[in-house]
KOLBA-817012 format. One line per 10 residues: number of its first residue (from 1); their letters; for each residue x, y, z of N, C-alpha, C. Coordinates in nm, 4 decimals, decimal comma, always signed. Layout:
BEGIN
NUM) A) X/Y/Z/X/Y/Z/X/Y/Z | ...
***
This chain:
BEGIN
1) MGDNLDRPAD) -0,1251/-7,1158/+4,4464/-0,0268/-7,0994/+4,3419/+0,0048/-6,9526/+4,3257 | +0,1239/-6,9140/+4,3574/+0,1632/-6,7751/+4,3470/+0,2559/-6,7521/+4,2297 | +0,2037/-6,7557/+4,1087/+0,2861/-6,7306/+3,9909/+0,3317/-6,5861/+3,9911 | +0,4615/-6,5655/+3,9904/+0,5185/-6,4323/+3,9840/+0,5573/-6,4067/+3,8399 | +0,4858/-6,3189/+3,7738/+0,5120/-6,2900/+3,6331/+0,6057/-6,1712/+3,6165 | +0,6688/-6,1279/+3,7265/+0,7635/-6,0170/+3,7226/+0,7048/-5,8956/+3,6517 | +0,5923/-5,8519/+3,6973/+0,5291/-5,7321/+3,6427/+0,6178/-5,6116/+3,6712 | +0,6034/-5,5041/+3,5933/+0,6825/-5,3844/+3,6195/+0,6609/-5,3352/+3,7623 | +0,7653/-5,2755/+3,8197/+0,7566/-5,2243/+3,9560/+0,6459/-5,1201/+3,9670 | +0,6263/-5,0424/+3,8627/+0,5209/-4,9421/+3,8587/+0,4008/-5,0016/+3,7865
11) PRAPTTYRIR) +0,2916/-5,0304/+3,8577/+0,1758/-5,0931/+3,7925/+0,1124/-5,0053/+3,6851 | +0,1474/-4,8769/+3,6824/+0,0939/-4,7879/+3,5794/+0,1781/-4,7903/+3,4527 | +0,2922/-4,8584/+3,4579/+0,3801/-4,8657/+3,3411/+0,3140/-4,9500/+3,2324 | +0,3299/-4,9105/+3,1059/+0,2719/-4,9897/+2,9975/+0,3314/-5,1307/+2,9933 | +0,2519/-5,2244/+2,9470/+0,2949/-5,3623/+2,9286/+0,3161/-5,3846/+2,7802 | +0,4218/-5,4563/+2,7448/+0,4494/-5,4820/+2,6041/+0,3783/-5,6090/+2,5592 | +0,3055/-5,5979/+2,4491/+0,2325/-5,7097/+2,3915/+0,2791/-5,7340/+2,2492 | +0,2627/-5,8582/+2,2056/+0,2840/-5,8955/+2,0654/+0,1537/-5,9582/+2,0181 | +0,0916/-5,8943/+1,9193/-0,0338/-5,9414/+1,8621/-0,0029/-5,9983/+1,7239 | -0,0345/-6,1257/+1,7040/-0,0099/-6,1918/+1,5749/-0,1430/-6,2044/+1,5010
21) IAGQLDARWA) -0,1454/-6,1531/+1,3774/-0,2642/-6,1653/+1,2949/-0,2268/-6,2311/+1,1625 | -0,3197/-6,3088/+1,1088/-0,2971/-6,3738/+0,9799/-0,3088/-6,2683/+0,8705 | -0,2199/-6,2765/+0,7731/-0,2188/-6,1773/+0,6660/-0,1072/-6,0776/+0,6878 | -0,0890/-5,9923/+0,5889/+0,0233/-5,8997/+0,5953/-0,0221/-5,7556/+0,5834 | +0,0238/-5,6765/+0,6788/+0,0018/-5,5318/+0,6770/+0,1372/-5,4649/+0,6597 | +0,1416/-5,3524/+0,5916/+0,2698/-5,2821/+0,5807/+0,2797/-5,1746/+0,6884 | +0,3941/-5,1090/+0,6922/+0,4249/-5,0131/+0,7991/+0,3296/-4,8944/+0,8016 | +0,2582/-4,8678/+0,6934/+0,1646/-4,7550/+0,6913/+0,0527/-4,7696/+0,7942 | +0,0287/-4,8914/+0,8426/-0,0768/-4,9154/+0,9403/-0,0330/-4,8835/+1,0831 | +0,0939/-4,8538/+1,1059/+0,1450/-4,8326/+1,2424/+0,0684/-4,7227/+1,3158
31) AWFDGLTITL) +0,0387/-4,6132/+1,2497/-0,0330/-4,5038/+1,3160/-0,1730/-4,5489/+1,3589 | -0,2382/-4,6305/+1,2775/-0,3728/-4,6774/+1,3094/-0,3705/-4,7705/+1,4299 | -0,2560/-4,8382/+1,4495/-0,2388/-4,9274/+1,5643/-0,1571/-4,8602/+1,6736 | -0,1810/-4,7334/+1,6942/-0,1215/-4,6558/+1,8039/+0,0304/-4,6636/+1,8090 | +0,0955/-4,6685/+1,6923/+0,2404/-4,6652/+1,6860/+0,3103/-4,7960/+1,7177 | +0,2373/-4,9075/+1,7268/+0,3028/-5,0361/+1,7503/+0,3941/-5,0686/+1,6320 | +0,5001/-5,1413/+1,6594/+0,5923/-5,1848/+1,5547/+0,5273/-5,2955/+1,4744 | +0,5332/-5,2835/+1,3425/+0,4755/-5,3843/+1,2534/+0,5883/-5,4597/+1,1860 | +0,5896/-5,5921/+1,2042/+0,6868/-5,6774/+1,1358/+0,6126/-5,7952/+1,0740 | +0,6700/-5,8490/+0,9677/+0,6123/-5,9647/+0,9001/+0,6883/-6,0887/+0,9423
41) DEGDTLLTGP) +0,6141/-6,1977/+0,9658/+0,6750/-6,3226/+1,0115/+0,5971/-6,4396/+0,9538 | +0,6559/-6,5101/+0,8593/+0,5968/-6,6317/+0,8016/+0,4527/-6,6112/+0,7558 | +0,4269/-6,5035/+0,6844/+0,2936/-6,4781/+0,6322/+0,1995/-6,4081/+0,7272 | +0,2410/-6,3898/+0,8529/+0,1601/-6,3203/+0,9526/+0,2178/-6,1813/+0,9769 | +0,1386/-6,0980/+1,0406/+0,1838/-5,9663/+1,0843/+0,1937/-5,9665/+1,2354 | +0,3050/-5,9160/+1,2877/+0,3233/-5,9006/+1,4324/+0,3131/-5,7524/+1,4661 | +0,2263/-5,7209/+1,5593/+0,2135/-5,5859/+1,6130/+0,2723/-5,5912/+1,7527 | +0,3801/-5,5176/+1,7764/+0,4512/-5,5274/+1,9040/+0,4741/-5,3885/+1,9614 | +0,4504/-5,3760/+2,0913/+0,4802/-5,2500/+2,1571/+0,4067/-5,2355/+2,2883 | +0,4309/-5,1228/+2,3549/+0,3683/-5,0988/+2,4848/+0,2206/-5,0651/+2,4704
51) VVDQAALHGL) +0,1413/-5,1193/+2,5619/-0,0026/-5,0925/+2,5678/-0,0310/-5,0451/+2,7099 | -0,0935/-4,9288/+2,7223/-0,1045/-4,8652/+2,8540/-0,1952/-4,9385/+2,9515 | -0,3020/-5,0018/+2,9022/-0,3919/-5,0720/+2,9928/-0,4802/-5,1688/+2,9143 | -0,5658/-5,2411/+2,9858/-0,6518/-5,3403/+2,9213/-0,7505/-5,2769/+2,8238 | -0,7984/-5,1570/+2,8547/-0,8908/-5,0895/+2,7636/-0,8228/-5,0604/+2,6301 | -0,6971/-5,0182/+2,6350/-0,6223/-4,9922/+2,5117/-0,5981/-5,1218/+2,4345 | -0,5701/-5,2317/+2,5059/-0,5510/-5,3609/+2,4408/-0,6796/-5,4034/+2,3696 | -0,7924/-5,3892/+2,4357/-0,9202/-5,4245/+2,3734/-0,9479/-5,3362/+2,2519 | -0,9078/-5,2099/+2,2583/-0,9230/-5,1209/+2,1436/-0,8420/-5,1687/+2,0242 | -0,7187/-5,2137/+2,0496/-0,6347/-5,2672/+1,9418/-0,6965/-5,3933/+1,8820
61) LRRVRDLGLP) -0,7471/-5,4789/+1,9685/-0,8094/-5,6029/+1,9200/-0,9363/-5,5741/+1,8393 | -1,0078/-5,4697/+1,8768/-1,1253/-5,4288/+1,7996/-1,0846/-5,3843/+1,6590 | -0,9709/-5,3159/+1,6496/-0,9223/-5,2719/+1,5182/-0,8830/-5,3905/+1,4310 | -0,8215/-5,4916/+1,4925/-0,7890/-5,6142/+1,4175/-0,9187/-5,6750/+1,3643 | -1,0195/-5,6840/+1,4502/-1,1487/-5,7386/+1,4086/-1,2081/-5,6573/+1,2936 | -1,1996/-5,5251/+1,3032/-1,2573/-5,4380/+1,2017/-1,1911/-5,4558/+1,0649 | -1,0643/-5,4963/+1,0645/-0,9946/-5,5233/+0,9381/-1,0395/-5,6542/+0,8750 | -1,1001/-5,7401/+0,9563/-1,1439/-5,8694/+0,9052/-1,0317/-5,9708/+0,8937 | -0,9182/-5,9425/+0,9575/-0,8058/-6,0363/+0,9551/-0,8135/-6,1264/+1,0780 | -0,7877/-6,2560/+1,0627/-0,7958/-6,3482/+1,1763/-0,6881/-6,3199/+1,2819
71) LVSVSLVEPG) -0,7293/-6,3146/+1,4071/-0,6377/-6,3008/+1,5199/-0,5774/-6,4369/+1,5483 | -0,4448/-6,4466/+1,5499/-0,3765/-6,5731/+1,5757/-0,3411/-6,5853/+1,7231 | -0,2820/-6,4810/+1,7808/-0,2448/-6,4874/+1,9221/-0,2199/-6,3482/+1,9778 | -0,2266/-6,3405/+2,1098/-0,1886/-6,2210/+2,1854/-0,0901/-6,2686/+2,2898 | +0,0297/-6,2111/+2,2901/+0,1357/-6,2546/+2,3816/+0,1866/-6,1380/+2,4636 | +0,2037/-6,1624/+2,5909/+0,2684/-6,0674/+2,6796/+0,4178/-6,0871/+2,6613 | +0,4898/-5,9821/+2,6269/+0,6340/-5,9916/+2,6064/+0,7030/-5,9423/+2,7317 | +0,7791/-6,0312/+2,7942/+0,8488/-5,9949/+2,9166/+0,9683/-5,9066/+2,8840 | +0,9922/-5,8044/+2,9674/+1,1106/-5,7217/+2,9450/+1,2366/-5,8048/+2,9635 | +1,3339/-5,7786/+2,8814/+1,4593/-5,8530/+2,8886/+1,5727/-5,7652/+2,9360
81) PPTTRGTGQA) +1,6921/-5,8210/+2,9385/+1,8100/-5,7427/+2,9747/+1,8386/-5,6393/+2,8665 | +1,9359/-5,5508/+2,8867/+1,9629/-5,4454/+2,7892/+1,9767/-5,4960/+2,6446 | +2,0372/-5,6112/+2,6249/+2,0371/-5,6728/+2,4924/+2,0009/-5,8185/+2,5120 | +1,9215/-5,8724/+2,4220/+1,8695/-6,0065/+2,4385/+1,9074/-6,0922/+2,3192 | +1,9634/-6,2087/+2,3458/+2,0031/-6,3013/+2,2401/+1,8833/-6,3391/+2,1561 | +1,9013/-6,3367/+2,0245/+1,7972/-6,3840/+1,9348/+1,7064/-6,2762/+1,8810 | +1,6937/-6,1630/+1,9514/+1,6024/-6,0605/+1,9030/+1,6758/-5,9481/+1,8325 | +1,7991/-5,9201/+1,8759/+1,8702/-5,8069/+1,8201/+1,8126/-5,6742/+1,8661 | +1,7241/-5,6768/+1,9631/+1,6606/-5,5556/+2,0123/+1,6882/-5,5408/+2,1612 | +1,7047/-5,4190/+2,2018/+1,7228/-5,3930/+2,3441/+1,5900/-5,4045/+2,4153
91) GVSDVELNVG) +1,5916/-5,4655/+2,5327/+1,4747/-5,4684/+2,6183/+1,3626/-5,5599/+2,5742 | +1,3873/-5,6488/+2,4797/+1,2837/-5,7418/+2,4364/+1,3343/-5,8827/+2,4589 | +1,2599/-5,9613/+2,5303/+1,3002/-6,0965/+2,5641/+1,2465/-6,1959/+2,4629 | +1,3122/-6,3121/+2,4544/+1,2634/-6,4210/+2,3705/+1,1523/-6,4983/+2,4395 | +1,1232/-6,4674/+2,5647/+1,0222/-6,5408/+2,6402/+0,8898/-6,4669/+2,6293 | +0,7865/-6,5402/+2,5911/+0,6535/-6,4822/+2,5789/+0,5582/-6,5597/+2,6681 | +0,4617/-6,4886/+2,7230/+0,3521/-6,5526/+2,7933/+0,2333/-6,5454/+2,6988 | +0,1910/-6,6597/+2,6484/+0,0848/-6,6644/+2,5493/-0,0494/-6,6864/+2,6152 | -0,1445/-6,6054/+2,5772/-0,2798/-6,6198/+2,6267/-0,3633/-6,6752/+2,5125 | -0,4238/-6,7888/+2,5357/-0,5055/-6,8495/+2,4318/-0,6039/-6,9466/+2,4934
101) VGGLSTSTST) -0,6619/-7,0271/+2,4102/-0,7577/-7,1264/+2,4576/-0,6855/-7,2215/+2,5516 | -0,7394/-7,2449/+2,6679/-0,6790/-7,3366/+2,7631/-0,5923/-7,2688/+2,8659 | -0,5762/-7,1369/+2,8597/-0,5030/-7,0680/+2,9643/-0,3714/-7,0105/+2,9183 | -0,2782/-7,0022/+3,0115/-0,1519/-6,9349/+2,9934/-0,0413/-7,0352/+2,9695 | +0,0450/-7,0085/+2,8725/+0,1607/-7,0950/+2,8496/+0,2815/-7,0084/+2,8207 | +0,3988/-7,0649/+2,8401/+0,5235/-6,9944/+2,8154/+0,5946/-7,0589/+2,6989 | +0,6489/-6,9758/+2,6113/+0,7249/-7,0296/+2,4996/+0,8448/-6,9411/+2,4732 | +0,9409/-6,9936/+2,4025/+1,0553/-6,9153/+2,3599/+1,0588/-6,9164/+2,2093 | +1,1115/-6,8101/+2,1545/+1,1220/-6,8019/+2,0092/+1,2474/-6,7263/+1,9739 | +1,2924/-6,7449/+1,8529/+1,4042/-6,6687/+1,8039/+1,3605/-6,5993/+1,6767
111) TTRR) +1,4178/-6,4833/+1,6554/+1,3836/-6,4043/+1,5388/+1,5047/-6,3981/+1,4486 | +1,4851/-6,4265/+1,3223/+1,5940/-6,4141/+1,2271/+1,5685/-6,2956/+1,1385 | +1,6681/-6,2163/+1,1188/+1,6579/-6,0979/+1,0336/+1,7067/-6,1349/+0,8949 | +1,6406/-6,0816/+0,7945/+1,6810/-6,1072/+0,6556/+1,7290/-5,9813/+0,5928
***
């Protein structure tokens, strides 16, 4: 099985992740989470942004643990075209590769702005 996940051409390029945690954090926590974008979604907090490597990802997850907030999911966010329907953001796709119990799955989502 040769799953092609369309990784960046440069393997040293950061990978964009979306970390969902239960509970709400405000934007003041962005610096503590290495500048990731913090957004609120249905009572959860989404931390989204580039992560340079697996060690940095584990460091972020350790910080979530240290806060005592439940980790809901960690998703690899695939790069999208210059503008992507549903997100209103350049370079962010609606397609996520979710890593959780039972392996890897693909889902689509839409974001509504209020």
